[in-house]
C-alpha positions as CSV (number, residue, x, y, z in Angstrom):
1,M,20.9,-22.3,-30.6
2,I,19.8,-18.6,-30.3
3,Q,15.2,-19.0,-30.0
4,P,13.5,-16.1,-31.7
5,Q,10.1,-16.2,-30.0
6,H,12.8,-16.5,-26.8
7,D,14.2,-13.0,-27.7
8,F,10.7,-11.6,-29.0
9,Y,10.4,-12.4,-24.8
10,L,13.5,-10.3,-23.8
11,L,12.9,-7.5,-25.7
12,S,9.3,-6.9,-24.8
13,E,9.9,-7.5,-21.0
14,M,12.8,-5.4,-21.0
15,L,10.9,-2.8,-22.8
16,I,7.7,-3.3,-20.9
17,S,9.4,-3.0,-17.8
18,L,11.5,0.4,-18.9
19,I,8.1,2.1,-20.1
20,G,6.3,1.0,-17.0
21,A,9.0,1.8,-14.9
22,I,9.5,5.5,-16.0
23,L,5.7,5.9,-16.3
24,L,5.6,4.7,-12.5
25,L,8.1,7.5,-11.8
26,A,6.3,10.4,-13.5
27,I,3.4,9.9,-11.9
28,W,5.2,10.0,-8.6
29,S,6.8,13.1,-10.0
30,A,3.7,14.1,-10.6
31,V,2.2,14.1,-6.8
32,Q,5.1,15.8,-5.6
33,R,4.7,18.9,-7.9
34,Y,0.3,19.0,-7.5
35,F,-0.2,17.8,-3.7
36,K,3.1,18.4,-1.7
37,H,1.5,21.3,0.0
38,Q,-1.3,19.0,0.7
39,L,0.5,16.1,1.8
40,S,2.4,17.9,4.2
41,H,0.2,17.8,6.7
42,E,0.0,14.2,6.7
43,V,1.9,11.7,9.8
44,S,2.1,9.4,7.0
45,V,3.4,11.3,4.0
46,K,6.5,9.8,4.0
47,R,5.4,5.9,3.4
48,V,2.5,6.4,0.6
49,D,5.1,8.7,-1.3
50,K,8.1,5.8,-1.5
51,G,5.6,3.4,-2.6
52,L,5.4,4.2,-6.0
53,I,9.2,4.9,-6.3
54,Y,9.8,1.1,-4.8
55,L,7.6,-0.5,-7.8
56,S,9.1,1.3,-10.4
57,L,12.5,0.1,-8.9
58,S,11.3,-3.4,-9.4
59,L,10.1,-3.0,-13.1
60,F,13.4,-1.9,-14.1
61,V,14.7,-4.5,-11.7
62,W,12.5,-6.6,-14.2
63,C,14.5,-4.6,-17.6
64,A,17.5,-5.3,-16.2
65,S,17.2,-8.9,-15.9
66,A,16.3,-8.8,-19.1
67,A,18.8,-7.2,-21.1
68,V,21.4,-9.2,-19.0
69,S,19.8,-12.3,-20.0
70,F,19.4,-11.1,-23.5
71,L,23.3,-10.3,-23.7
72,S,24.4,-12.9,-22.2
73,L,22.4,-15.3,-25.3
74,R,25.4,-13.3,-27.9
75,I,28.1,-13.4,-26.0
76,S,30.1,-16.2,-24.4
77,S,29.2,-16.1,-21.0
78,S,29.1,-19.1,-18.6
79,E,26.3,-20.5,-17.3
80,W,27.0,-19.7,-13.5
81,T,27.4,-16.0,-14.7
82,L,23.6,-16.0,-15.5
83,L,22.9,-18.2,-13.0
84,I,24.8,-15.2,-10.4
85,S,22.9,-12.3,-12.0
86,Q,19.6,-14.1,-11.7
87,N,20.2,-14.9,-8.4
88,I,21.0,-11.2,-7.6
89,F,18.1,-9.6,-9.8
90,S,15.6,-11.7,-7.7
91,I,16.7,-10.7,-4.5
92,L,16.9,-6.8,-5.9
93,N,13.8,-7.7,-7.2
94,S,12.1,-9.1,-3.9
95,F,13.4,-6.7,-1.9
96,F,11.8,-3.3,-3.6
97,L,8.3,-5.6,-4.3
98,I,8.7,-5.8,0.1
99,L,9.7,-2.0,0.5
100,A,6.5,-0.9,-1.7
101,I,4.0,-3.1,-0.2
102,F,5.6,-2.0,3.5
103,Y,4.0,1.1,2.3
104,F,0.7,0.5,1.4
105,D,-2.3,1.1,3.2
106,H,-4.4,-1.9,2.8
107,A,-1.4,-4.9,3.3
108,P,-1.5,-7.2,5.7
109,S,-1.3,-5.6,9.3
110,Y,1.9,-7.1,10.0
111,L,4.0,-5.6,7.3
112,Y,2.0,-2.7,7.0
113,N,4.1,0.4,8.2
114,N,5.6,-1.9,10.4
115,E,9.9,-1.7,10.8
116,R,10.5,-5.1,12.6
117,N,8.7,-7.2,10.3
118,A,9.6,-6.1,7.1
119,K,13.0,-7.0,8.6
120,K,12.3,-10.4,9.3
121,I,11.1,-10.6,5.8
122,I,13.6,-8.8,4.5
123,F,16.1,-11.4,5.8
124,V,14.5,-14.0,4.9
125,L,14.2,-13.5,1.8
126,I,18.0,-12.6,1.8
127,G,17.8,-16.2,3.6
128,L,16.3,-18.0,0.5
129,S,18.3,-16.0,-2.0
130,I,21.4,-17.3,0.0
131,L,20.3,-21.0,0.0
132,S,19.2,-20.7,-3.9
133,F,22.9,-20.6,-4.8
134,V,24.0,-23.4,-2.6
135,L,22.1,-25.6,-3.3
136,A,22.7,-24.6,-7.2
137,I,26.1,-25.4,-6.3
138,V,25.6,-28.5,-4.4
139,F,23.8,-29.8,-7.3
140,N,25.3,-28.1,-10.3
141,D,22.5,-26.7,-11.2
142,T,22.6,-24.1,-14.4
143,T,19.7,-22.5,-16.0
144,H,19.8,-25.3,-19.0
145,T,19.3,-28.1,-16.2
146,Y,16.8,-30.4,-17.2
147,G,14.6,-32.3,-14.4
148,I,13.8,-30.9,-11.5
149,R,16.4,-28.1,-10.7
150,Y,16.5,-27.6,-6.7
151,S,18.3,-24.8,-6.4
152,V,15.2,-22.8,-8.1
153,I,12.6,-24.5,-4.9
154,P,14.1,-21.5,-2.1
155,D,12.9,-19.0,-4.9
156,L,9.6,-21.0,-5.6
157,V,8.7,-20.6,-1.9
158,L,10.2,-16.4,-1.8
159,S,7.8,-16.0,-4.9
160,L,5.1,-17.5,-2.8
161,L,5.3,-15.7,0.0
162,L,5.7,-12.5,-2.2
163,S,2.6,-13.4,-4.3
164,W,0.6,-14.1,-1.5
165,L,1.4,-10.6,-0.1
166,L,1.3,-8.3,-3.1
167,G,-2.3,-10.4,-3.9
168,V,-3.5,-9.3,-0.8
169,S,-2.4,-5.9,-0.6
170,L,-3.3,-4.6,-4.1
171,F,-7.1,-6.7,-4.0
172,R,-7.9,-4.8,-0.4
173,T,-6.7,-1.4,-2.2
174,F,-8.4,-1.7,-4.9
175,A,-11.8,-2.9,-3.4
176,H,-11.3,-0.4,-0.8
177,R,-11.0,2.0,-4.2
178,K,-14.4,0.1,-5.8
179,M,-12.5,-0.8,-8.4
180,T,-13.4,-5.1,-8.0
181,L,-12.7,-5.6,-11.4
182,V,-9.3,-4.6,-11.4
183,A,-8.7,-6.5,-7.8
184,F,-9.4,-9.4,-9.3
185,I,-6.9,-9.0,-12.3
186,S,-4.3,-7.9,-10.4
187,V,-5.1,-11.1,-8.1
188,V,-5.2,-13.0,-11.9
189,A,-2.1,-11.7,-12.7
190,I,-0.1,-12.5,-9.9
191,L,-1.7,-15.6,-9.7
192,L,-0.1,-16.7,-13.4
193,I,3.6,-15.1,-12.5
194,F,4.1,-17.8,-9.8
195,I,2.3,-20.5,-12.5
196,S,5.6,-19.5,-15.2
197,Q,8.0,-19.9,-12.1
198,L,7.0,-23.5,-11.8
199,P,8.8,-24.8,-15.2
200,Q,11.8,-23.3,-14.2
201,A,12.2,-25.8,-11.0
202,F,10.7,-28.6,-13.3
203,H,12.2,-27.3,-17.0
204,I,10.1,-29.0,-19.6
205,E,11.2,-27.8,-22.9
206,S,8.3,-28.0,-24.6
207,L,6.2,-25.5,-23.0
208,S,8.6,-23.3,-23.1
209,F,7.0,-20.8,-26.0
210,Y,4.0,-20.8,-23.8
211,N,5.9,-19.9,-20.6
212,D,7.1,-17.9,-22.2
213,L,3.5,-16.2,-23.6
214,I,2.1,-16.0,-20.5
215,K,5.3,-14.7,-18.3
216,I,4.9,-11.6,-20.9
217,V,0.9,-11.6,-20.2
218,A,1.0,-11.3,-17.2
219,K,3.4,-9.0,-16.3
220,T,2.4,-6.8,-19.0
221,G,-0.9,-7.1,-16.8
222,L,0.8,-6.5,-13.4
223,I,2.6,-3.3,-15.0
224,S,-0.8,-1.8,-16.1
225,I,-2.6,-2.8,-12.8
226,F,0.8,-1.2,-10.8
227,L,0.4,2.3,-13.2
228,V,-3.4,2.0,-12.6
229,L,-2.8,1.9,-9.3
230,G,-1.4,5.1,-9.5
231,T,-3.3,7.0,-11.2
232,S,-6.1,6.1,-9.1
233,W,-4.2,7.2,-5.7
234,V,-3.9,10.5,-7.4
235,I,-7.4,10.5,-8.4
236,E,-8.3,9.9,-4.3
237,L,-5.4,12.8,-3.4
238,A,-7.6,15.1,-6.0
239,Q,-11.4,14.1,-4.1
240,T,-9.4,14.9,-0.9
241,P,-11.1,18.0,1.1
242,N,-7.5,19.7,2.2
243,A,-6.4,19.2,6.0
244,T,-5.3,23.2,5.7
245,T,-9.4,23.9,4.6
246,M,-10.7,21.7,7.8
247,K,-12.2,23.2,10.8
248,I,-14.2,21.3,13.2
249,H,-15.0,23.1,16.6
250,F,-16.7,20.6,19.5
251,T,-19.5,23.9,21.3
252,D,-21.3,21.9,22.9
253,W,-22.9,18.2,23.8
254,N,-23.3,16.6,21.1
255,Q,-22.8,19.6,19.0
256,L,-20.5,21.3,16.7
257,I,-19.7,23.6,13.6
258,L,-18.2,22.1,10.7
259,S,-15.8,23.2,7.9
260,I,-15.2,21.8,4.6
261,P,-15.8,24.1,2.0
262,S,-14.4,21.7,-1.1
263,K,-17.2,19.7,0.0
264,G,-19.5,22.5,0.2
265,I,-20.2,22.5,4.2
266,D,-19.1,26.1,5.7
267,N,-19.3,26.6,9.1
268,Q,-22.7,24.3,9.2
269,H,-24.1,23.5,12.7
270,V,-24.6,19.8,13.6
271,E,-26.9,18.6,15.9
272,F,-26.2,14.5,16.8
273,G,-29.7,14.2,19.0
274,S,-29.8,10.9,20.5
275,K,-26.0,9.3,18.6
276,T,-24.5,10.0,21.3
277,T,-21.4,7.3,20.4
278,Q,-20.9,9.1,18.1
279,F,-19.9,12.2,18.9
280,N,-18.2,10.7,21.5
281,N,-16.3,8.8,19.6
282,L,-15.7,11.6,17.0
283,L,-14.8,14.0,20.2
284,K,-12.0,11.4,21.3
285,F,-10.0,11.3,17.8
286,A,-10.4,15.2,18.4
287,I,-8.8,15.6,21.5
288,R,-5.8,13.5,20.7
289,R,-5.4,15.0,17.3
290,K,-5.1,18.4,19.3
291,C,-3.9,17.9,22.7
292,A,-2.1,14.3,22.6
293,Q,1.8,13.3,21.4
294,E,2.0,12.4,17.7
295,K,2.0,8.2,18.8
296,D,-1.2,8.9,21.0
297,M,-2.8,10.9,18.0
298,C,-4.6,7.8,16.7
299,I,-7.3,5.5,18.4
300,E,-7.1,1.2,17.7
301,V,-10.6,0.8,15.9
302,S,-10.9,-3.2,16.2
303,S,-12.4,-6.2,18.7
304,G,-10.4,-5.5,22.0
305,G,-9.2,-1.8,21.1
306,E,-10.7,1.8,22.0
307,I,-13.7,2.1,19.8
308,L,-14.6,-2.0,18.7
309,S,-15.5,-2.3,15.5
310,Q,-14.9,0.1,11.9
311,T,-18.6,0.5,11.8
312,Y,-18.8,2.9,14.3
313,L,-16.5,5.1,12.2
314,T,-18.7,4.2,9.1
315,R,-21.8,5.4,11.7
316,I,-20.1,9.0,12.3
317,I,-19.8,9.7,8.2
318,D,-23.5,7.8,7.7
319,N,-24.9,10.4,10.4
320,L,-22.8,13.7,9.1
321,N,-24.1,13.1,5.7
322,E,-27.5,12.8,7.4
323,I,-27.8,15.7,9.2
324,L,-26.2,17.5,6.4
325,D,-28.2,16.3,3.7
326,L,-25.1,15.9,1.8
327,Q,-25.9,14.0,-1.6
328,G,-23.7,13.2,-4.5
329,D,-20.0,13.9,-5.3
330,D,-20.6,15.5,-1.9
331,K,-20.8,13.3,0.3
332,L,-18.0,12.2,2.6
333,N,-16.3,9.2,3.3
334,R,-13.5,7.4,5.3
335,N,-10.6,9.4,3.7
336,D,-12.3,12.9,3.9
337,L,-11.8,12.9,7.7
338,F,-10.0,9.8,9.2
339,T,-5.7,8.3,8.2
340,F,-5.3,5.1,8.3
341,I,-2.3,4.7,10.2
342,G,-1.6,1.2,10.2
343,Q,-2.3,-2.3,12.7
344,A,-6.2,-1.0,12.7
345,K,-5.1,2.7,13.6
346,Y,-6.7,5.7,12.6
347,R,-6.4,9.1,13.5
348,L,-8.3,12.8,12.9
349,R,-7.0,14.5,9.6
350,F,-8.0,17.5,10.5
351,I,-5.0,20.1,11.2
352,P,-4.6,21.0,15.1
353,E,-5.0,24.5,14.9
354,F,-8.0,24.3,13.5
355,I,-9.8,22.0,16.1
356,E,-11.6,23.8,18.9
357,I,-13.2,22.4,21.8
358,D,-15.4,24.4,24.3
359,T,-12.7,24.7,27.5
360,A,-16.1,23.6,30.1
361,L,-17.0,20.6,27.5
362,L,-13.4,19.5,27.6
363,N,-12.9,19.6,31.0
364,E,-15.9,18.0,31.4
365,F,-15.5,14.6,29.4
366,V,-11.9,14.0,30.7
367,H,-13.3,14.0,34.2
368,N,-15.6,11.5,33.0
369,V,-14.1,7.9,35.1
370,D,-14.2,6.2,31.5
371,N,-12.2,8.8,30.4
372,Q,-9.1,9.0,32.3
373,Q,-6.2,8.9,30.0
374,Y,-7.9,12.1,27.6
375,S,-6.9,14.1,31.0
376,Q,-3.4,13.5,30.8
377,F,-3.9,14.6,26.3
378,A,-5.8,17.3,27.8
379,N,-2.9,18.0,30.9
380,N,0.2,18.2,28.2
381,N,-1.6,20.7,26.3
């Protein structure tokens, strides 16, 4: 017998997922239209561009899965047909989410922009899905099996892995964008989605209504969070200075001329004074960006890296804000000057042709015994 409340859940999931997927594509299209020129100067464009597309595709999978389940209740389809389709949709949804997380700036370092690890996780994903289907055959599980459905256990393991990766990525992203409340809501929504999958493994018919309610609330919440993520990215792009308008000229030790028109900085002289470490670190980024090959343009900022702590990047920004007396919206932040590449690596955003370094300063710097690697960069220029 068809349960009206389950019909309501399936139709709601199908329509909400469809609308969410279309809206994400609309946001991605707007980014391409309004920020294409700005993004074309960023090395990481090809990464961030595709994140919203894969999130949108994962929502289309949710929509298709709900539509197939809804139709299967009205036609004489076998339980195995529905089980196989659900298994395929689970693989597709997990696949698109893994690909989306790959492009998140604040995803765990072992996945963000790491092709090898992403492929490993995808292979694990496919392996668990195949194991799930094999167990369904061995234990004769169907979508209406009562008691423990052993075929769902591998899918729960996969869901736990995805929930962790997506939860960490979304929480870090929103926390970085100073949207703490949204960061916590995203974790709660992902946790609820995982909890809603437990009754599939431990079938309890009396809880089906509450489980459908939890799923629709959690999925609606997560779709809304994806839309907030896309919108906040647009806002971040709009507030980030266009790299084609930014210029920096290192004139002497601890001295430079900086121009970032959107921040009200027009060929202003900056004197670092006694803050030599911050000037040296900024000069290192500039030399790499202007002179090195693309693979060497970034610097690892972590314990054991060339720059030992994120604090040093923060100090560069704080010193510039203090010296230039920048206030309110004109204050610089890390994203204005540096691009996060992944695996604790950062790169200067300035375009190479808009970076000038006094010849005498460059020669003195690269011939310092501590900067031998930079002499190779200068010679290759």
